[in-house]
N, C-alpha and C positions, 0 to 999 in steps of 0.2 A: 277288838275293833279292827285291827289290821286284817285279820282273816275275813271279817265281814266286808270290808272295803274291796278286797281282792275279788271275792265271790261276786259282789254286785257289779264291779267293773267288767269282769269276764262275762257275766250273763248278758250285760248290755252290749258287749262287743258281738256276741253271737247273734243277738236280735237285730242290731242296728248297723253293724260294720261302720261305726263313726269315724271322722277325720279332721286334722287341722295343723296349725303350727305347734312346734314343741315349746313347752314352758321351760324345761331344762333338757339338756341333751340326753337322749335315751342311750343306754349302753349298746355298743356295736354287737351285732349278731354274726355267727359264723356264716350263715347263708346270705348271699348277696341280695340286697333289696329288702331284707327283713330285719326290723329293729323295733322292739316294743318296750315301753317303760311306764311304770306306775310311780307317781310322786304324791305323797301326803303333805299338805301344806297348812300347818296351823299358824295363826296370826294372833298375837296378843298386843293390845293397846291399853295404855293408861292415859285417859283423856280428862281434861278439865275445861268445862264451858259454863262456869257458874257453880258447878258441882262436879263431883268425880264420877266418871263413867268408864266403861270398857271400850268406848269408841267403836272402831271397826273390827274388833276381835271376832275371829271366825275360824272355821275349819273347812278347807277345800281339799279336793284331790284331782289329779290330772292323769288320765290313762290314755296313752296315745302311741302311735308308731306306724311303721310300714309293714303291711302283711306281705305284699309283693312289690315289685318295682312299679306297679301301676295302681295299687290299691292301698290307701292309708286311712287312718281313723283317728278321731280325738273325742274324748269324753271328759267333760269337766263337771264335777259334782260339788255343790255347795251344801255341805252336811249340816252346818250350824252357824248361827250368828249369836254372839253373847252380849248381854246387856245387864245393867243394874237399874232397878226402879225402886225408889223410896228406900234405898240402902240395902235392898235384897236382890238376889240373883233373879233375873227376869227370863223366863223360858218362852215367852210369847213369840219372839222372833224365830225360835227353833220350830215351835209348833206350826207357825204360819208356812214355813218352807214345805212341810209335808201335807198340810191341809190344802195347799194350792196346787198339788200335783195334778197335771192335766189341764191347768188353766193357762191362757195366753195373755191375760191382762195383768198378771202379777208374777213376782219371783217365786220359784220353787226350788227343790233340791237338785234339779238337773239344769245347769246353765246351758250346756250344749252337748250334743251327742250326734255326730254325723260322720259319714264316710265320703271319701273323695276318690273318684275314678279318674285317672290321668291317661290321656291319649294325645300324643303329639304335643302341640302347644295349648291344648285345652284341658280343663279339669271340671268335672261335674260333681258337686257336693249335694248330698241328700241327707235330711234329718233335721234335728233342732240345731239352729245356728244363729249367730248374731246377725241382725239386720245390717245391710250395707249402709251404715249411717254413722256419723259422729266425729269424723276427723281423728286427731291424735288423742283427745281426751277419752273418747270411747274405745280407742284402739288398745289402750293400756289394760292389763288384766285387773279385774275387780279386786282381787286379793291384794294388789299392790297400790290401790287407789285410796284417796282420802275423801270420803263422802262430803264432809263439811266444807271442803275447798272446791268441790266440783259444781258444775252448773245445776240449776233446777231441772233442766232437761235430762241430764245424766241421772238424777235421783228419781224422776217421776216416770220416764218413758221406759216401758218394758221392751228391750231390744232382742231378747232371746226368743225366737219364733221357729216353728216347724215349716220347712219348705225346701226349695232347691235353688242352687246357684251355679251358673255356668261362667267359668273364667277363661280368658284367652291371654296368654303371656307371649310377648314377642321373643325372637331368638336372642336378643341382647339381655333379656330378663330384667329390663328396667321399666317396662310398661305392662300393666295388667288391667284389662277391661272386663267388667262383670255385668251380667244380667241376673236378677234374683226375683223370685216370687215366694212369699212366705204368708203365713197367717198374719192377721192384723192384730196389733196390741189392743184394739178396741173390741175385739171379740172375746167372749168369756172362755170359749173352748175352741181350739184350732179345728179347722175344716167344718165342724158342725155349726159354728156361728156364721159360716159363709161370708166372712169378711176377710179381705186379703190385702197384701202390701206388695207393690211392684217397685223395683229399684234398679238404677244403673249406677255404676261406680268406676272411677278411674284412679288407679294407684300408680304413682311414678317415682322413680329415683334418677335424677339427672344431675350428676356431679354433686355440688353442694346443696342442691335444691331437691326437696321431695314433697309429694302432695298426696292427699286422700280426698277426692271430691266425689260427691254422690248426690243423687236426687231420688226421693221416695214419693210415691203416690199412695198415701195411707187411707184405706177405706174405713170411714168412721160409721157409716150406715149404708144400707143398700142404695147403690147409685150415687153415693156421696164420697168424695175423696179430698183429703187434705194434703197440700204439698209440703214436703220437708226437704230443704236444701242445706247441705253441709259442705263447707270448704275448709279443709285442714291443710296447712302448709308449714314446712320447716326449711330454714336456711342455716347451714353451718358456716359461721363466720371464720372459724379456724378449727384447730384440733380440739379446742376446749369449750368454745362458746357456740351455742345454737339458739336462734330465735324462732319462735313458733307462734302461729296465729290460727285459732279455730273460730269459725263463724257459722251461726245457724239462723234460719229465718223464723225461729219460734223460741218460746221459753216454756219451762215445765210448769205444770199446774197439778196440785194434789187431787183435785176432783175431776178435772177434764183431761188429765194426762199431759196435754200441751195446748198452748193457745198461740195466736199470732203475736209475733214480736221479733226482737232482735237479741241475739246472744253473741258477744264478742269476747274472746279470751286470748289476749296476748301474753306471752310468757318468754322467759329467757332461761336457758339451761346451761349450767357450768359443770363440766365433767373433767377434772384434772387427770383422772385415770378411769379405767373401766369398772373399778370397785367403789368409786366415790362420785356422788352427783348431788347438785343443789338446783332447785327450780324456784324461781320467783314468778308470780303471776298476778294479773289484775283481770277479774271477770266483770263485765258489764252486761246488764240485762234490762230490756225495756219492753213492757207489754203494750202492744199497739192500741188496744181499745181502752184499757183502764189507765194507761200512762204510768202504771206502777214501775218503779225503778229499783234496781238492786246493784250493789257493787260488792265484790268479794276480793279482798287482798290476802295473798297467801305466800308463805315460804315453806318449802319442805326439802328434805334431803335424806339420803341413805348412805350407809357404808357397809360393804360386805367384807368382813374380816376373813371369812372362808367362803367357799363356793356355795355352801348350804345355808349359811346364816346371813340374814340381812337385818341391820339395825337402822331404825328410821325415826325421824321427827317431823312434825308438821305444826304450823301455827298460822292463824289467820283471823280475819274479821269479816263478818257479814253485816252490811249496813242495814238491810231490810229487817233483820231480826235483832239488830243491835247486840250481836253476840261475838265475843272473843273466845277462841278455843285454842288449845295447845295439846299436842299428843306426843308421847314417847312410846315406842313399841319395837317389836321384832317379828320377823317372819322366818320360819325354818322350813327348808325344802328337804324332806326325808325321802330319798330315793329307795323304794322298796326293791325294784329290779329294773 
């Protein structure tokens, strides 16, 4: 399996020259401006929500780094999701990842694969990439998220799309403004469906305050666009406590992807040190037309006894589904090189 992952990642690098943030620090290289790392990331969850399941158990890999001082890449692969159905191991989630290859309206085994060319204060990213949307809930890596605590929009909207993004960062490196054009999640296949998404984004870090604000015009049909507004903000109260608020002008929908409404997710994060963190959240959702309401209460946390091992728990209640769930699990970051 290890050899297979390395070959796949290397082949994709030659074809795509992908790019992004590092999941874990890549080892330093002897040549200035060159650093490449491959990390295999298995996750195992033991979940109870009326019955026992494997929760968000999955297998990911992250292959990324700097080829030169002006060209970087990032490729994240979602190789498998594991589940139990009727007491038996369920392979449908794994099969779906590969059957959906080339689709833009559902998940597949390539989360993202893009390259970034940097020139002065600008950066141009080309390839499959996350839509500029979602505040801090969407900014977290999928492998570290808890799907039953996240919003319906996080669960139903396919944000990984093919396209281009132009970033500008000021000299102080505390403000980044972006323009992005990608395929639309309403299209079955990118480009060929001739449906697109256009976005603007502002990321800032100003002392104790930080924000991720964005606006997307999502093409749902020829000549028809749906607005998606996302406002994410965090305020550090001191060295240990941070309050966060994500707000969207829509809610997720299993059949229509998203519908008009309001999603508000306030949370508070307690981090006594860099290896230990607890998050309490309350998510509220309201559909404008149907007036359906949902409230999600959740508490999660993790402890990293080593740099490579993360132990986590999560528990919460979803009012709309009248469901209580609790998860214990672990994530291991295996640095290949």
